N, C-alpha and C positions, 0 to 999 in steps of 0.2 A: 513457573515464573512467579516469584513472590517479590514485588517491588519494595525497595527500602525508602520510598518516597510516597507522599500522598497529595493529590490535587483534591482538596475537600470539596470544591465547587462542582465536581463531577458527579457526586453522590446523588443518586435519584434521577439523573438525566438519561435519556435514551439514545443509544447509538445503533444505527443499522450498519452491519458489517457483512461484506460478501466474501465467499471463499473460506469456510471455517473448518473443513473436515481434515485438512492436512497443512503442512508447511507453516508459513508465517502467520496466517489467520488463526489456525488451531493453537499455536504457541501463544499468540497474544490474549486469548480468552481469559485465562486465569488472572492475568494482571489487570485486565480491563474491569473484570468482575470485582477485583480487590479494591479498585478505586471507587466502587459503589455504583458503577454505571449498569443500567438495565440494557440488555442487548437484544437485537432483532437479527437473527442469522439468515442470510440468503445464500443458498448453497445447493449443489447438486447431491442428491441421495438422501432420501429421508431416513433410511436405516442408519446410514453413517452419522447423520446429524444427531439422531436419538442416542447413538452410542457415545457420542461426544458429551451429550447432556448427562448421560449416566456417569461417565468418567469424572465429570466436574462436580457431580453431587448436587446439581441445582435443578430447579423445575422451570416451567415456561413463564413463571412470573419474573424470572431474572433473565432467562434466555429463551426468547420466542423463535420458533423455527418457521421458515418459509422455504419449502423446496422449490428450487428454480434451476432450469438449464440455461445458463447465461449465453449459450451459443444459440439459443432459439429466440429470436426477436419477439415473437408472439408471447412466449412464456415470460420474458422480462416485463413486457408491457402489463401482462395480466398480473404479475407479482407486485409491481408498483402500484397498481389499482387496488390490489388486495390489501396491502399495508395501509394505504390511505383510508380504505373502507373500514378498516378495524378500528379506526378512531384513536390511534396510539399517538401521543404527543411526541413526535420525533424531534430531537434537538440536533442530531448530527448524523452524517453518513461517512463511512470509510470504505472506499472502493479498493479492496484488497485483492480480490480475485484476478487471475491473469494466467495466460498460457504463453509458452515460448518455444514452440516447436522449431527445430533446425531445418533449414531448406536451402536449396541452391537457387540464387537469384536468376541465373540464366536458364533454368528449367521452367518454361513459361507454364505456370499452373495457377489459377486463381484461388485454389483450395486453401493454402496456408495463410494467404492474405485475407481472404474472407473470414476465415475462422478467428484469426488473431485480432482483426479489426472489430469484429462483432463482440468477442468476449472482453477485450481490453479497452475498447473506446465506446462503441455504441451502447453496450449494456449499461456502462457507468453513466453515459449521458442520459439514457432513457430513464433509469431509476432516479437520477437527480432531478429530471424534469418533473416527475411525479411527486417527489418528496419535498421540493422546494417551497410550495405553499405552506406546508406544515412547519418546515425549518424556519421560515421567515417569522413565524409566530413565537419562536423560542427566544428568550432573552439572551441566549448564547448559542445562536445558529452557526453551525459549522459544516463544511463540506471539505473532505480530505481525499485526494486521489493518491494512488500509488504508482510512481513512475519507475525509473531505473537509471542508473548511471550509464547503462548501455546506450541510452538515447544521446548522450553526450560524447561517449568514447567510441561508439560503433562497435561492431562485432561480426566476425565472419559467420556466415550462414544464419544470421539473425536479422536480415534486413527488415522483414515484416514486424518483428518484435520491437526492434529499435525504433522504426517509424511510429508504431503505435504508441510507444511510451513517450516519444517526442510530442505526439498529438496530445496526449493526456496532459503533459506539462503545459503546452500551449492553451488547452482547454481551461485549466485551473487559472491561468493568468487572465484569459479573456473573461471568463465568468465573474472573476473578482471584480473587474471593471463594470460589468453589466449589473451587478448587484450593488453598485455604488449607492450609499445611503440606507441600505437595508439592515445593516448591522451584522449581516452574515459574512463570515470570513471564508475564503476558498484558498486552499494551499495544496501542494504536492510534496510528498516525501520521496526521495530518490534513494533507495537502498543500494548498497554495494553487494559484495559477495556474502550473502547471509547463510549461514550453516543451517540447513534444513535436511530432512530425511531423504529428499529426492537425490542427494549428492551420493548416496551409497551406491558403490560400484563404478563411479566415474574415474577417469584416469588422472584428473587434476590433483597433484599432490598438495599436502598442507604447505610445504615449504615454497612451492609455487605461488599459491594464493597469498601467503603471508609476505612474499617478496613483492607483491603489488601494493602493499599498504605501508603507511607510516607506523600504525599501531602494530605491536608484536603478538597479536593474538586474532583469533577468528572472530568474526562478529556473529551474534545469534540474534533471533527475534527480541530478546530482552533489550537489546541496544536500540530497538525501534520504539519500544514502549514509552519511554521518557519523552522524546520528541513528539510523539503522537499525542500523549496526554497534554503537553504543553500547548499544542495547536487546538486541542479540544476545550481547554480551560480558559477561565477569565485571564490568566496570566499571559496567554497568547493572543489576547484579543486585539493587539495592535499589529498582528502579523496577517497579511492577506496578499494574494497574488504572488506568493513565493514559492520557490522550490528549495526545499531543505534537504541537503545531501547528508546521508549517514552511511559512509563507505570506509571508515577507518582511515581516511587520508590516502586514497589511491594515488599513487605516484605516476607521473609521466616518465617513461624510461629516460629521456634526455635530462630530466631534472633530478633524477634520483642521485643519492649520495655518492655511489661508486662512479656514476658517470661524470660527476662534477669534481671528483678528487684531483684529477690531473690539472684542471684549471686552478684549483686552490693552491696546489704546489707551484705552479708556474707563476701565479700572482705574488708568491712569496709570503703568504699567510698561513701556511701549513703549520 
């Protein structure tokens, strides 16, 4: 991912990002580094993170690694403390990591709810609590959560995930109010159907996915890089407490062109 834009005021700033060994997080790393950002990666699997480091051809002066199992509350707390103790002047954090296991709502089991809530909500909140005192000292302090359009649209067998992403969006809005006067902005990006490697082998066809959108192409992590950099930069300094949707213009079936064509003809404006 080589961006054709440059937010010059990001150069030399430090961003903490969770979930970097695959998916959106892994795909964003080259573009973020190209903006001149120094990164602190918080992710599971030291060996996998070191492999990413080698693939990118950078060392830990640009991409510092903190191994952490976000599903473990004690590990998250310890990692937050370790980053603070390292004395790194953090400017921003992007909570990218997330899990979305499918489950039946009527099958009464706390397991999917506990796991999803810990990784998607509690881990993000805990890390932010640790990092905020440092971020407050930055002239360009930023907190960015990653939500999902599923929190707005719903999704069968995704009740825990949808609820967790709704909570993340609410957390962003509430925290933005609580940080009034601090200069720190807090926002949430809501991705749509982003094309990542975990889709391999799924039954959802490209034509089905494209039929959900206004744009005639699949979205990739590159589509998230620009909006993210805007929120991290001075250019986005007036945006706080907001949810920015990046979904290619997902359509409600009732409002789609084909569904409305009959009314167009009956009204005499065809």
